C-alpha positions in Angstrom: -42.8 -24.5 -9.6 -41.2 -22.4 -12.4 -38.1 -20.5 -11.3 -36.1 -17.6 -12.8 -32.5 -17.4 -11.5 -30.0 -14.7 -12.1 -26.6 -13.7 -10.9 -24.9 -10.3 -11.6 -22.0 -10.6 -9.1 -19.5 -10.6 -12.0 -19.1 -8.8 -15.3 -20.6 -11.8 -17.0 -24.2 -12.2 -15.6 -25.8 -15.6 -15.7 -29.5 -16.4 -16.1 -31.4 -19.6 -15.9 -35.0 -21.0 -16.0 -35.9 -24.1 -13.9 -39.0 -26.1 -13.3 -39.3 -28.1 -10.1 -35.5 -27.6 -9.6 -34.7 -29.0 -13.0 -32.8 -26.5 -15.2 -34.6 -25.9 -18.5 -32.3 -23.2 -20.0 -29.3 -21.2 -19.1 -27.6 -18.1 -20.5 -24.4 -16.1 -19.9 -23.9 -12.5 -21.1 -20.6 -11.5 -22.5 -18.3 -9.8 -20.0 -18.8 -6.0 -20.0 -18.9 -3.3 -17.3 -22.5 -2.6 -18.1 -23.6 -6.2 -18.6 -25.9 -6.1 -15.5 -28.0 -3.5 -17.1 -28.9 -5.9 -20.0 -30.3 -8.6 -17.7 -34.0 -7.9 -18.3 -33.6 -7.9 -22.1 -31.7 -11.2 -21.9 -34.3 -12.7 -19.6 -37.0 -11.9 -22.1 -35.0 -13.7 -24.9 -34.3 -16.7 -22.6 -38.0 -17.1 -21.7 -39.1 -16.8 -25.3 -36.5 -19.5 -26.4 -37.7 -21.8 -23.5 -41.4 -21.2 -24.2 -41.9 -19.8 -20.7 -44.3 -16.9 -20.0 -43.1 -14.4 -17.4 -46.5 -14.9 -15.7 -45.7 -18.5 -15.1 -42.8 -17.6 -12.7 -43.5 -18.5 -9.1 -40.0 -18.1 -7.7 -37.0 -15.8 -8.3 -33.6 -16.9 -7.1 -30.8 -14.3 -7.1 -27.1 -14.5 -6.4 -26.3 -12.3 -3.4 -22.5 -12.2 -3.8 -20.0 -11.4 -2.8 -19.3 -9.4 -5.9 -19.2 -5.9 -7.4 -21.3 -3.3 -5.6 -23.2 -2.0 -8.6 -23.7 -5.4 -10.2 -25.2 -6.9 -7.0 -27.5 -3.9 -6.6 -28.8 -4.3 -10.2 -29.4 -8.1 -9.8 -31.2 -7.7 -6.4 -33.3 -4.8 -7.6 -34.3 -6.8 -10.7 -35.2 -9.8 -8.6 -37.2 -7.9 -6.0 -39.0 -5.9 -8.6 -40.0 -9.1 -10.5 -41.0 -10.8 -7.3 -43.3 -7.9 -6.3 -44.8 -7.5 -9.8 -45.5 -11.3 -10.2 -46.3 -12.0 -6.5 -43.5 -14.5 -6.6 -41.2 -15.7 -3.8 -37.7 -14.2 -3.9 -34.8 -16.2 -2.5 -31.1 -15.4 -2.3 -28.2 -17.8 -2.8 -24.4 -17.5 -2.4 -22.8 -16.6 -5.7 -19.6 -18.3 -4.6 -21.5 -21.5 -3.7 -23.0 -21.6 -7.2 -19.6 -21.2 -8.8 -18.2 -23.9 -6.5 -21.0 -26.2 -7.6 -20.0 -25.7 -11.2 -16.3 -26.3 -10.3 -17.2 -29.5 -8.5 -19.2 -30.8 -11.6 -16.4 -29.9 -14.0 -13.4 -31.1 -11.9 -14.3 -34.1 -9.7 -12.0 -32.5 -7.0 -12.4 -33.2 -3.3 -12.1 -29.5 -2.4 -13.2 -26.6 -4.7 -12.2 -23.0 -4.4 -14.2 -20.4 -6.4 -12.3 -17.1 -7.0 -13.8 -14.0 -8.6 -11.9 -10.9 -9.5 -12.6 -8.3 -6.7 -10.2 -5.7 -8.2 -7.7 -3.9 -5.9 -5.5 -7.0 -6.4 -7.9 -9.0 -4.3 -10.3 -11.9 -5.1 -13.6 -12.9 -3.5 -13.2 -16.5 -2.5 -14.4 -19.4 -0.2 -13.6 -23.1 0.0 -16.0 -26.1 0.0 -15.5 -29.8 0.4 -17.5 -31.9 -2.1 -19.6 -34.5 -0.4 -20.1 -38.1 -1.8 -23.5 -37.1 -3.2 -22.1 -34.1 -5.0 -23.2 -31.5 -2.4 -21.0 -28.9 -0.8 -19.8 -28.4 2.8 -18.3 -25.0 3.6 -14.7 -25.0 4.8 -13.9 -21.3 4.6 -16.6 -18.6 4.4 -16.7 -16.0 1.7 -14.1 -13.3 2.0 -12.0 -10.8 0.1 -8.4 -12.0 0.1 -5.3 -10.3 -1.4 -3.9 -12.1 -4.4 -0.5 -12.3 -2.8 -2.0 -14.3 0.1 -3.8 -16.8 -2.0 -0.9 -19.4 -2.3 -0.8 -19.7 1.5 -4.6 -19.7 1.7 -4.7 -22.6 -0.7 -1.8 -24.6 0.7 -3.6 -24.7 4.1 -6.5 -26.6 2.5 -4.6 -29.8 1.6 -5.9 -32.6 -0.5 -7.1 -32.5 -4.1 -8.0 -28.8 -4.7 -9.5 -27.3 -7.8 -9.6 -23.5 -8.4 -11.7 -21.7 -11.0 -13.5 -18.4 -11.7 -12.8 -15.0 -13.1 -10.0 -14.5 -10.5 -8.1 -17.7 -11.3 -6.0 -16.0 -14.0 -4.6 -13.6 -11.2 -3.2 -16.5 -9.2 0.5 -17.5 -9.5 2.7 -20.2 -7.9 -0.1 -22.5 -7.0 0.9 -25.0 -4.2 1.3 -28.7 -4.8 -2.1 -30.5 -4.9 -3.9 -27.4 -6.2 -4.9 -27.1 -9.8 -6.5 -24.3 -11.8 -9.1 -25.6 -14.3 -8.1 -25.1 -18.0 -9.0 -21.7 -19.4 -11.9 -22.9 -21.5 -13.4 -25.1 -18.8 -17.1 -24.5 -18.0 -16.1 -24.5 -14.3 -14.9 -20.9 -14.7 -18.5 -19.7 -15.5 -20.9 -19.1 -12.6 -24.1 -21.1 -13.5 -27.3 -19.5 -12.5 -28.9 -23.0 -12.5 -26.6 -23.9 -9.6 -28.3 -21.1 -7.5 -31.5 -23.1 -7.8 -29.6 -26.3 -6.8 -28.2 -24.5 -3.7 -31.7 -23.4 -2.7 -33.0 -26.9 -3.2 -30.2 -28.1 -0.9 -31.5 -25.9 1.9 -28.8 -23.2 1.7 -31.1 -20.3 0.6 -30.4 -16.9 1.9 -32.3 -13.6 2.4 -32.3 -11.5 -0.8 -29.8 -9.0 0.5 -26.2 -8.3 -0.8 -23.1 -9.9 0.7 -20.3 -7.5 -0.1 -17.4 -9.1 2.0 -15.7 -5.7 2.1 -16.5 -2.0 1.9 -17.6 -0.6 -1.5 -15.0 1.5 -3.3 -16.9 4.7 -2.6 -16.8 4.1 1.1 -13.1 3.3 1.0 -12.4 6.5 -0.9 -14.5 8.5 1.6 -12.6 7.1 4.6 -9.3 7.8 2.9 -10.4 11.4 2.2 -11.5 11.8 5.9 -8.2 10.4 7.1 -6.2 12.7 4.9 -8.2 15.7 6.0 -7.6 14.9 9.6 -3.8 15.0 9.3 
């Protein structure tokens, strides 16, 4: 089975190719607001470099978030369109779980906490305990958490805790026992190959977005309705 995996939940999309759940090649796009729109071009280059023909793909794995509204829609639309065109299976996987898998590989910590910048002074986050075989057990489900509440959120986990992701730089005053991975650690990058590992571990999801909060447009609409009603 040849799998193409992609995640566009952050401003730095990640792509990967795998065969029988073994990652062949992986690629990250430079952070940019429009990065999700360059996914198909990047996928073409990745397949050419790996010697994989698009017609060889039998499965598409896509990160379902939580993440930015527009980015998630681009990734899911791309995955579903490819699946339909190639008659390939399309499977979703948690973006935060994939990031957590990378943190576990890079840190060796007992508990890993992925954090991605959700804007509005919030982060998308969850928490996972690393099992002896390197797998993950969810402790806290994905949610949007205000940055100011994260120290208490982390302190409640206890033990040896590692934090990483695009939202890690927003966190201050980390509690004892909690460490943010170094700035250049690979644990900060969401690996699309880990999406394939999560599906292989039996945690595949429907190919539908997980937003964890209302999109900005809906928040603004509700604010406008509330103001008009005063």
